[in-house]
C-alpha positions as CSV (number, residue, x, y, z in Angstrom):
1,M,6.3,-14.3,19.6
2,P,2.8,-13.2,18.3
3,K,2.3,-13.2,14.2
4,R,1.9,-9.4,12.7
5,H,0.0,-8.5,9.4
6,L,0.9,-5.9,7.1
7,S,-2.0,-3.7,6.3
8,N,-2.3,-0.3,4.1
9,N,-4.3,2.4,3.0
10,I,-3.8,2.6,-0.9
11,R,-7.7,2.0,-2.0
12,R,-8.6,4.9,0.3
13,L,-5.7,7.1,-0.6
14,R,-6.3,6.3,-4.2
15,F,-10.0,8.0,-3.6
16,E,-8.7,10.8,-1.7
17,H,-5.9,11.8,-4.4
18,G,-8.9,12.3,-7.5
19,E,-9.9,8.9,-7.5
20,M,-6.4,7.4,-9.1
21,T,-6.8,4.6,-10.7
22,Q,-4.2,1.3,-9.8
23,Q,-3.0,2.0,-13.5
24,Q,-2.2,5.7,-12.5
25,L,-0.5,4.6,-9.3
26,A,1.3,1.7,-10.8
27,E,2.8,3.7,-13.6
28,Q,3.8,6.1,-11.0
29,V,5.7,4.0,-8.4
30,G,7.1,1.5,-11.5
31,V,4.8,-1.4,-11.1
32,T,2.3,-3.3,-12.5
33,R,-1.6,-2.6,-12.2
34,Q,-1.6,-6.6,-10.6
35,T,1.3,-5.7,-7.9
36,I,-1.0,-2.9,-7.1
37,I,-4.0,-5.3,-7.2
38,A,-2.7,-7.3,-5.1
39,M,-1.0,-5.1,-2.0
40,E,-4.8,-3.6,-1.8
41,Q,-6.1,-7.1,-1.2
42,D,-3.1,-7.9,1.3
43,K,-1.6,-10.6,-0.6
44,Y,1.4,-9.0,-1.0
45,S,3.8,-7.0,1.1
46,P,6.0,-4.8,-0.8
47,S,9.6,-4.4,-0.8
48,L,10.7,-1.2,1.6
49,E,11.5,0.9,-1.2
50,L,8.1,0.4,-3.1
51,A,6.6,1.3,-0.2
52,F,8.2,4.8,0.5
53,R,7.8,5.5,-3.3
54,I,3.7,4.7,-2.7
55,A,4.1,6.9,0.2
56,L,5.6,10.0,-2.1
57,V,3.4,9.7,-4.6
58,F,0.4,10.5,-1.8
59,G,2.5,12.9,-0.1
60,V,2.3,11.3,3.0
61,P,4.2,9.5,5.8
62,L,5.0,5.7,5.1
63,E,2.5,5.3,8.5
64,E,-0.6,6.3,6.6
65,V,-0.2,4.2,3.8
66,F,0.8,1.2,6.1
67,S,0.6,-0.4,9.2
68,Y,2.3,-3.4,11.1
69,T,0.0,-4.9,13.7
70,P,-0.7,-8.3,15.7
71,D,-2.8,-10.6,13.8
72,E,-6.4,-11.2,15.3
73,G,-6.2,-13.8,18.0
74,A,-2.9,-13.8,18.3
């Protein structure tokens, strides 16, 4: 089975939404700024509930925030 990779567009979406800071997003979804940083760096995969909360903040479908694709070379 090929390896998969969860990636996200959180950083881009923050800037498209009035240059929202990591702290502002964190407060709106109920996590720490460090959690947002880790997600943006692809070092942390959020729970399904958190993923939906992030999508709701930006007013976009979940698939516009997160994507799950095969790893390069897999």
